[in-house]
C-alpha positions in Angstrom: 0.1 -0.1 0.0 2.9 2.3 0.9 4.6 1.6 -2.5 1.4 2.3 -4.4 0.9 5.6 -2.8 4.5 6.6 -3.4 4.3 5.6 -7.1 1.0 7.4 -7.4 2.5 10.6 -5.8 5.5 10.5 -8.3 3.1 9.8 -11.2 1.1 12.9 -10.2 4.1 14.9 -9.8 5.3 14.0 -13.3 2.0 14.7 -14.8 2.0 18.0 -12.9 5.4 18.9 -14.2 4.5 18.1 -17.8 1.4 20.3 -17.4 3.4 23.1 -16.0 5.9 22.9 -18.9 3.0 22.9 -21.5 1.5 25.9 -19.7 4.7 27.8 -19.6 5.3 26.9 -23.4 1.9 28.3 -24.3 2.2 31.4 -22.1 5.8 32.1 -23.7 4.3 31.8 -27.1 1.3 34.0 -26.4 3.7 36.8 -24.9 6.0 36.3 -28.0 3.1 36.8 -30.4 1.7 39.9 -28.4 5.3 41.3 -28.4 5.8 40.8 -32.1 2.4 42.4 -32.9 3.2 45.3 -30.7 6.5 46.0 -32.3 5.0 45.7 -35.8 2.4 48.4 -34.9 5.0 50.6 -33.4 7.8 50.4 -36.0 5.7 52.3 -38.5 4.4 54.7 -35.9 7.6 55.7 -34.1 11.0 55.4 -35.9 13.8 57.8 -35.3 15.7 59.0 -38.3 18.3 56.7 -39.8 21.9 57.9 -40.4 22.2 59.2 -44.0 24.9 59.4 -46.4 26.1 62.8 -47.9 23.9 63.7 -50.8 25.6 63.2 -54.2 23.4 65.8 -56.1 24.4 68.8 -54.2 27.1 70.9 -55.9 28.5 74.1 -54.9 27.8 77.1 -57.2 30.5 79.1 -58.9 32.8 81.0 -56.4 31.6 84.4 -57.8 28.0 83.7 -57.2 26.6 86.1 -54.6 23.7 84.3 -53.0 21.4 85.8 -50.3 23.2 87.6 -47.3 21.6 86.3 -44.3 23.8 86.6 -41.3 27.0 88.3 -40.0 29.0 87.4 -36.9 31.8 85.2 -35.4 32.8 81.9 -36.9 34.8 79.1 -35.2 35.9 75.7 -36.3 36.1 72.1 -35.0 38.6 69.3 -36.1 40.4 66.2 -34.8 38.4 65.9 -31.6 35.2 65.2 -33.6 36.5 63.6 -36.6 34.5 60.4 -37.3 31.7 61.1 -34.9 28.1 61.4 -36.0 26.9 64.8 -37.0 23.3 66.0 -36.2 21.9 64.7 -39.5 23.4 61.2 -39.0 26.6 61.4 -41.1 30.1 60.8 -40.0 32.0 64.2 -39.4 35.0 64.5 -41.7 37.1 67.5 -40.9 38.6 67.3 -44.4 35.3 68.0 -46.2 33.7 71.4 -46.7 30.9 71.2 -44.2 29.7 73.2 -41.1 27.3 73.4 -38.2 24.6 76.0 -37.8 22.0 76.4 -35.3 19.0 76.5 -37.6 19.6 76.4 -41.3 18.1 73.3 -43.0 20.5 70.4 -43.6 22.2 70.4 -46.9 21.9 74.2 -47.3 24.8 75.6 -49.1 26.4 78.7 -47.4 29.2 81.0 -48.6 31.3 82.1 -45.6 33.2 85.2 -46.2 36.1 86.1 -43.8 35.7 89.9 -43.3 39.2 90.2 -42.0 41.0 89.1 -45.4 38.0 88.8 -47.9 38.4 85.1 -48.5 35.5 82.9 -49.0 34.5 79.2 -49.0 31.4 77.3 -49.7 30.1 74.8 -47.1 27.2 72.4 -46.7 25.4 72.4 -43.4 25.2 69.0 -41.9 25.6 69.6 -38.1 24.0 71.8 -35.3 25.9 74.5 -33.4 28.0 76.4 -32.5 26.5 76.6 -28.9 29.2 79.2 -27.7 27.7 82.7 -27.2 28.1 85.1 -29.9 29.2 82.7 -32.6 27.0 81.9 -35.6 28.8 79.0 -37.5 31.1 76.1 -36.8 33.4 75.4 -39.8 35.1 72.1 -40.7 39.0 72.3 -40.4 39.1 72.3 -44.2 36.7 75.2 -44.5 38.6 77.1 -41.8 41.9 76.6 -43.6 40.4 77.9 -46.9 39.7 81.4 -45.3 42.8 81.3 -43.2 41.5 81.3 -39.7 43.0 78.0 -38.3 45.6 79.9 -36.1 43.1 82.5 -34.8 40.4 80.0 -34.0 37.6 82.5 -34.7 37.1 85.2 -37.3 34.3 87.7 -38.2 32.3 86.4 -41.3 29.3 87.1 -43.4 27.0 84.2 -44.4 25.2 84.0 -47.8 22.6 81.3 -48.4 23.4 79.9 -52.0 20.9 77.1 -52.9 17.7 77.9 -51.0 15.5 80.6 -49.6 14.1 81.4 -46.2 10.9 82.9 -47.6 9.0 79.8 -47.0 10.9 78.3 -44.2 9.6 77.9 -40.6 12.9 79.3 -39.3 11.9 82.7 -37.9 15.1 83.5 -35.9 18.4 82.1 -37.4 20.0 82.3 -33.9 17.3 80.5 -32.0 16.4 76.8 -32.7 12.9 75.7 -32.6 11.7 72.3 -31.4 8.7 70.0 -31.7 7.7 66.5 -30.4 7.3 63.9 -33.1 4.8 61.3 -32.2 4.5 59.3 -35.4 5.6 58.7 -39.0 3.3 57.0 -41.4 3.1 56.0 -45.0 -0.6 56.3 -45.0 -2.3 59.5 -44.5 -5.5 58.2 -42.8 -3.4 56.3 -40.3 -1.6 59.5 -39.3 -4.8 61.5 -38.8 -6.3 58.5 -36.9 -3.2 58.7 -34.5 -3.4 62.5 -34.3 -7.1 62.4 -33.2 -6.0 60.8 -30.1 -3.8 63.6 -29.0 -5.4 67.0 -28.6 -3.2 69.7 -29.9 -1.2 67.5 -32.4 -0.9 68.1 -36.1 -0.1 66.1 -39.3 2.4 67.4 -41.7 3.3 66.0 -45.1 6.9 65.2 -45.6 7.9 64.8 -49.4 11.1 62.8 -49.8 12.7 61.7 -53.1 11.5 58.1 -52.9 8.1 58.5 -50.8 5.8 60.7 -49.1 5.4 60.4 -45.3 2.9 61.9 -43.0 4.2 62.7 -39.5 2.3 63.5 -36.5 3.9 66.5 -34.3 3.0 68.1 -31.1 3.7 71.8 -30.3 6.4 74.2 -31.3 8.9 75.1 -28.5 11.9 77.5 -28.4 13.1 76.0 -25.1 14.3 72.5 -25.7 13.8 71.4 -21.9 10.1 72.5 -22.3 9.8 70.3 -25.3 11.3 67.4 -23.4 9.0 68.0 -20.5 5.9 67.8 -22.7 7.5 64.6 -24.3 7.6 63.0 -20.9 3.9 64.1 -20.1 2.7 62.5 -23.5 4.7 59.3 -22.6 2.9 59.1 -19.3 -0.2 59.2 -21.2 0.8 56.3 -23.4 2.0 58.3 -26.4 5.7 57.6 -27.4 7.6 60.2 -29.1 11.0 62.1 -29.3 12.0 65.9 -29.4 13.5 67.0 -32.7 14.5 70.3 -34.1 12.3 71.8 -36.8 14.5 72.0 -39.9 12.9 74.3 -42.3 
């Protein structure tokens, strides 16, 4: 009798273990399917910009072109310390290319920088943000700084002329002050963008036309203070709406 009970308990224990394993397997499968479905839904909704390669179709105009004079102030330059690191638009910084950082100008703007001390000029492409030091309006690559002979001094008074665009239709109202927003979604379908925006009072949908596709992005607010934008992002996240703060480019 004792042996029978012992075997019965063992049999029940094995059966219970098998049932537990089966239940755990089903539970893991259900969780996996749920997570996969959630990720599939969120990828199209919330995707940060991917690093981009320098555009091949941007060419500098003739050196004698005048452009539109937009700003005057002090230029600085940055070199080896940042060489190889990512710029604000996702490229790798190359100090030996003619690029520059500006607080607000749209990425890939071509700007003519004229050193007011010696009259020398250089064309640069905007691919980064800065400078953040007070009273400076542009940060040049090492090669650009060498072109206008300001390497030794470190800074120089310059005039900026916009060469390949116009600020007439730009959202940039103050070249010295960056403007931010909270991006809450990016969709390929217009209807889905508006469906998501309706859930968030105060949000808006903007059409973003790119060379290969048109996207519909959901944004919230316009902020001059980046910390205020980040605070609003956190408030929205607490309400279940994921997003991130980005600078309005143009």
